[in-house]
N, C-alpha and C positions, 0 to 999 in steps of 0.2 A: 305515416311519416310525421304528421302534425303532432300526434300523441308523443312520439319519441323526441321531437324537438322541444315540446313543452316539458317533458320529463328532464331532459338534459339542461334546459334553461333553469328549472327549479333546483336541480342538483347536479351541477357540472362535474363534481368529483366522481360521479358514476362514469363519465367519459374517460376520466384519467385512469381509474382502476381497470376499466374495460380495455383500454389501450395497453396497459401493463400486462394484463392476463392474456389478451390475444397476441401481443407482441412476443412474449416469452414462449407461447405455444408454437407460433410460427417459427420462432428462432431455433426451435429444437430440430426442425427438419434439416436433413443433410442431402445435398445434391452433389454426388461424387465427394470431392474433398472440400466443397464449399458449404459453409453453414452460416446463415444470416446472423444468428445470435440474438439474445434478448433485447439488447439496446437498439439495434437497427430495426428489429421486428416491432418494437414499441413505437418507434418513429413512423414506420410504414403504416401501422394500424391507426395511429393517431391522425395521420393525414387523411385516411379514408373516413374516419369518424367525423373529422372537421367539416366535411362536405355537408353534413346535416345542419351545422351551425352551432358552435359551442363557444361560450365566453368564459375564459379562465383568467383570473386576476394575475397580474405580473408578479405580485408578491409571493405567490405559490412557487413560481419558477425560481425566484431569487432564494427563497428559503431552502428548497430542495437542492439547488446547486451548491449553496454555502455548506450544507451538511455533508454533501459528497466530497467536496474538495478539501474541507477541513479534516475529515476523517482520513483521507488519503495522505495529507501532509503530516498529521499526527503520527501515523504508523511509520513514516519514513524520516522523521526529523533527525534522529541521531545519525543515521547513515548519510543523509543529505549534507549535514555540516562537515562530516568527515571527508566527503567527496569534493568539497570546494577546493580550488587551487589550480595548479597547472593541468591536472587531469581532467578539468572541465572544458578545456580548449576545444575539444571535439564538439561539445554541445553548443558552444558559442558559434562556431562555424556553421553548424547545422541550421540554427535559427536564422543566421544572416543569409545563408544560401537560399533558404525557402522564401524569405521576404523579398530578396532581390529578384529571384526567379518569378515570384508572383507578380511583382510590379511590371517586369518586362512583358510577361504573358498578357496581362490586362491591357497595357498600352499598345502592344502590337495588334491584338485582336480588335481593340477599339478603332484603330486607324484602318485596319483591313475591312471592317464591316461598317465603318462610318458611324460609330456610336458617339453620342454626345457625352460631355463630361459627367453628367449626372448618372446616366445608365452605366458608364464605365466604372464609376466609383461604387455604385450599387452592386454591380457584379463582383467587384473586388471584395466588398463587405460580405456578400452572401457566399460566393464561391470559396472564400478563405475563412468563412464563419468568424469574422471579427467585427462584431456589431459596432465597436467604437469608430470604425471607419465612416459610418453614417454621419456621426457627429463632426469628425474632423473634416470630412469632405464637404458637408453642408456649410460649415463655417468658412471653408476656403472658397466655395462658390459665391458666398455672400460678399466676399472681398474682391471679386473680379471686376467690380464697377459696372455690372450689367444693369439693364432696366429691371425694375422690380418684378414685372411679369415673367421675364425670361429667367431670372434668378429663381423664382418660385417654381417654374416649370422644371428646371434642372434639378432642384432640390427634391421635387416630387418624383422625378425619375430615379433618384438615388434609392428611394423607398421601393419603387417598382422593381428595379434590378435586384435589390436585396431579397424581396419577397419571392421572386421567381427562382433564384439560385440557392437560397439558404438551405432548403430541404436536402437537395443533392449534395450541397457542400458538407453537410453532416454525414449523410449516407455514404457518399463516395470516399470520404476519408476513412471510414471503417473498412471499406472494401480494400483500399490500398494498404493501409497500415496493418491490417490483420491478414487478409487472404492473399493479396498479391505479394506482400513482403515475405510470407512463409514460402511461397513458391519461388520467389527470387533468391532467398537464402538457401533453399533446399532443406530446411529444418523447421520443426514446429516451435512456436513460441513456448509451449508448455515444457517441452524437453529441455530447451535452453534455459528456461527459468529455473527448473529443478537443478540443472548443472551449476548455474551461477549461485543459487542458494547454498548448494553443497560446498562450494568453494568458500563462500562467506562464513559458513558455519564451521570451517576448519575440520571437515570430516564428520561432524556430529550429525546424527540422524534426526529427522523431523517426522513425527508420526501424526497422522490425521485422527479425527474423531473415531474412536472405536478400534484404533490400531495400537499394537504393542509388539515389541520384539519377542520372537520365540525363544531367544537366548538372552534374558535380561542380564545387564552388567552386574547388578547386585542381587544376591539370592540368600535364602535362609534354608538350612537343612538340619535335620535331627540325627544325632548319633548316640549309640549305646557305647559308653566308654569301655575300652578294653586295653589297648596298647598305651593309652595316655594315663592309665592309673598311676597315682603317685606324683603326678606333675601338677603344678598350680595353674590357675587360670592365667595369671600374668605370664608364665612361661609359654603357654600355648598361644596366647594372643600376640606375643612378640612385644618388643619395646622400641620406643623411638620411631623413626620413619618407617621401619619394617612392619609396623602393626597394620595388617590388612584384613584381619578377621576380628569378630567380637563375639564372646560367649554371653548371650543375653539371658538365658535361663538354665537352671540346673535342677533336676529332680532326682531325689535319692529316697529309695524305699517308698515310692509312691507319693512323696510330698515335695513341694517346691521349697528349695533352700536358697539362701542368698548367693549372689555371684561375686563375693568379695575377691579382689585380685589375689589374695594369699590363700584362697581355698584350694586344698588338694583334692583332686578328683579320685574317685574310687571305682573299682570294677562294677559295672552295672548301672552307674549313673547315666542319666539321659541328659544330654546337653543340646541347646538350640544355638547353632552357629550362624551368624549373619556376616556377610562380607562380599567382596568382589568374587565373581564366579571362579576365576582362575585360582585365587588364593584358597577358597573353600575346597575346591577339588583337590588342590595340592595337599591341604591339611587332612583330608579324609583318611588316608592310610594310617596316620599316626593317632587317630582318634578311636576308631573302632568301626563296627558295622552300622550302616545307615538304616534308620527307621522311617516308615511312611508317615506315622502320626503318633501322638501321645497326648492324652487329655491334659489341658491346661498349659501346654508348652508353647502355644502360639502367642505372638505379640503383634501389636499394630505399629507399623512404621509409616512415617510421613516424609514428604519432600517439601522443603520450604526454601524460598529465596530470601536472602538477607543482605541488606545494603551495608557494606563494610565502612565503619567510621571510627572504630577503636584505635587508639594510638599503638596498641600492642600488635597491630597488623598493618596499618597504613604506613607506607614508606619502608616496609621490610620485604625481603625477597622470600620466595617460596621455601627455599632451603632453610633460611633463618627461622621462619615460622614453624617449620616441621621440627627443627632441632629444639627450639625454646618452649614450644607449647607442651604443657604437662600432660602426662599420661591420663590423669583424671579428667582433664578437659576433653581430650581426644576420644576417650572411650565411647564406643558405639556410634561414632559419627564418621560419615564418609562424604567426601567432597566430590560431587558429580561434575561440576564445572564452575568456572568463574567467567563472568562476562563484563565487558567494559563498553558502554554505549551500545549495548545489544549485540556486540561481537564477542565470540568465545575467545578467551585467552589461552595460549599454549602455556601450560604450567611447568615450564622448565625451572631448574634450580635457581636461575638468576632472574626469573620474572619478578618484577617489582609490583607489589600490590598498591593501588592508589585509592584515595577516598572516593566513594561512590561506586566502586566495583561491586558487582552483585555475585555472591557465592550461593550455589545451590547445595543445600545440605540434605543428607539422607540419614534417617535413624529413628529411634523411638520418639514419641512425643516429648517425653521428659528430657531425653538427651539433646534433642534439637533445641528445645526451649532454653536449656542450660547454656548451650554454646551460643545461641543467637543473642542472648543477653550480654554476652561478653564481646561479641563481634560487632553488633550494630543494631539496625532496625529491621524487624521482620516485615516482609511484604505479605500481608494477610490475603490469601486467595479470596476473591469475592466476585459475585456476578452482578454487583451494583456498579453503576457508572457514576463517577464523581461529577455531578452536574454543576457544582459550584465552579470547579476548575475549567470545565469545557464550556460552560456558559460564558465565563469571562474571556476564554480564548476566542470564542466566536465574536463577542462584542469587540474585542481588541482588533480582530481581523477586519470586521466590517467598518470600523472607524478608520483603519489604515486605508481601506478601499475608497474612502471618501476624499482622501487627499489628492489634490490636483496640482501638478507641477507644469508650468508652461514653458515650452521650448519655442521662443518667439511667440507666434500666434497659435501654436499647436498645443492643445491641452493634453497632457499625459497623465494617466491614472491607472492604478492596478485594478480598479473596479472591485466589486464585492467578491468576485471569484478569486482574483489575484490576492486580495487582502486576506481572505479566509485561508488560502493555501499557505501564504507566508506565516500567518498566525499558527496554523496547524503544525508546520515545520518547527517553528520556534517553541511552541508548547510541548511538542513531542520530544524535542531535545531537552527542554527544561525539566521534564519529568525524570530523565535519567540522572539528574542531579539530586532528586528527592523522590524516590519511588513510593513513598508513603502517601503521596497525593496523586490525583490525576488518573485514577484507574478507569480503563475502558475495556471491558471484556471483548474478546475476539468476535463473539457473536454480535455484540452491539455495533462494533466498528464495521463489520460486514454488512449489517442491515443498513447503516447510514450510507455506505458506499453504493450498494446495489439499488436501494430505493431512491436515494438522492439523485443518482445519475439517470436511471431509467425514467423516473418521474419528471426530471428536468427535460429530457428529450421528448417525452410524451406531451408535455405542455407546449413545447416549441411547435410540435406537429399540429396540435389542436389550435394554436393561435395563428399559425402561418399557412397551414395547408390549404384552406379555402381560398385565401387571397392569391397564393401561388398558382393554383389550378386556374382561377379566373383570369389572372394576368397572362398566363400562357395561352389561353383560349383567345384573348384579345390581341396579343402581340405576336402570336405564332411561336414556333419552337426555337427560333434563332437565339433569343436571349438565354433560354434554358440551356441550349447546346453549347453556347459560348461559356456559360457558367460551368458546364461539365469539364471543359478543357481547362478552365482556370482552377478548378478543384484538383484535377488529376495530374496535369503536366508538372506543376511545381513540386508536387510530392514525388513523382517519378524521378525528376532530376535530382532532388535532394537525396532520394534513396540511393541513386547511383553514386553520388558524391560520397555519401556516408559509407557505402560498401567498398568502393575502389580507392578513394582518396583518404578517407578517415579510418579505414580498416575496421569497421564494426564487424565482429564475427559472432556475436551472440544475438540471436533473433529477438529475444525478450528485451534486452537492453536497447537494441537498435529500434524496436517498435516503440518503446517508451520515448526515446529521443525524437523520433520522427513525428509522432502524434503531438508532442509538446511543441515542436517547431511550428506546427500549424495551429496551436492552441485548440486542437481537436479533442474536446472533452468526451464526446460520445465514443470516438475511436479508442481513446485511452481506457474508458470503462470496459470496452469489449476486450482490449488487450489484457487488462487485469483479470477479467473473467477467464480468459484463455490461459494465462500464466498460472493462476491458482496461488500466487504469492505476490509480495510487494516488490519484486526485483525491478520491474519497469518503472517504478515510481521516481527514483532519484534522477535518472536522465530526463524524465518527463518534467519534473519540477524545475530543473535548470532551464531547459529550452522553453518551457511554458512561460516562465517569468520574462525571458528575453523576447519571446514572440509577442507578448502583450504590448511591449514597447515598439518593436520593429514594425509589426503589422498595423498598429495604430497610426504610425507615421506615413503609411501608404495613402491615406485619404487625400491630403493636400498634394502629394506627389503625383497621384493619378490625375487629379484636377489640373495640375500644371502641365503634364506631358501628353495627356490623351487628346 
């Protein structure tokens, strides 16, 4: 044991990664429908390891959490800002209900069990996992006019109550927001997240890594010309808005020849036709027999996203663009979709194209490059992260987190977590205005989220686990059990209000709002893992921001009423 203590003292990062590895291993086990998950597992293993005695710098915890919450905000920025308004009233009520219920629960239990003001405030801070309560409660105790020794005793009790209840405050929120909520709703977070994402994508399919449709929308097929002999390429491709196929290559007598629009096809010519599947299938009978292959007839096609900025397109309707765009410009180009702020637009005739809309083009490299130069700026696919953009984003967020606004004697601040979240949301939205900067590949974002949150939770367990177990041994289980009630009861009440009064009917969105109402970051991380997409993020971001204010105010209120 001495050897292990010495090892972890020399290299405490070993304890951190051991907690992550062990936590995710334990988190894979399933007991009926209950599964602990990697985040809760990391917390549990970290508490066990902490009994050996491990010292982890607070800066590690702050960095990991800032990375996690910034990445979450960045992914959801565009959707978050679109969601603000009257439609956010449910989230505001959720955050208020949980804060009020938490206050009442703490005050009632403190009076029932004869807890002093310090222990009551500490239990509120730990059971509701709002560390800022320690500061606001301590400041409030200092202004009660008590003797110095008594004030110090009560302030020390704040830390004791916090240490005993914080671990379950994190763990219990995961159980309620993930496992109990799914049982309560009768649906899984994953299923409802997929359903909500499908609605937001307006029916567009989203494929995972290694997945592709068996019936692709755009296809290429080879034909040996028979019935189409004597007709020009222009006639076959169609003119104006009706053009839905493109003849990309023509072979005659074993040699490739140009595909000039006026070229008349002859019997036996081999043509490569590219276009939408239904159009190619419809054109097949008038072309001739289909071939499996022919040497030199294949072409490489690409898909590129282009930010629309040209005056030829901005401010024009879809119908106007189709009518006025020349055949030469449109040749070989197919529009897969147009997005605005990450949301797919319905391309009706009267849909108005705006600056900053992103169009996804499909065609050969040359064709796409030709059109992209006329339309706007191409978003070049890259696996590189724009560290200039995101480094400044994190700096901005952390600076915002340092701002303190005083409400009377109560200091209110977003803290590093709230500042990083706000910055992530803003910089995520800002990138939609200029997609040429701020790249963050999905894999990079996922790593930041998963490692950031699980690492943060593991550090909390390593720092607080030993003190929590020691304090429970000294003071008995009563403080711990009171903390369990403070953790669980407000969440259950808020869950009932959300379901029956506020009419939340999507488990993924509901889980995000509920975890944000308690600023329960570990629970939110587990929810994201369950959902498999960012659907829970927007309601979480709204309630989380409010909870940081509402729950911080509980410190002096508990001191006043307990």
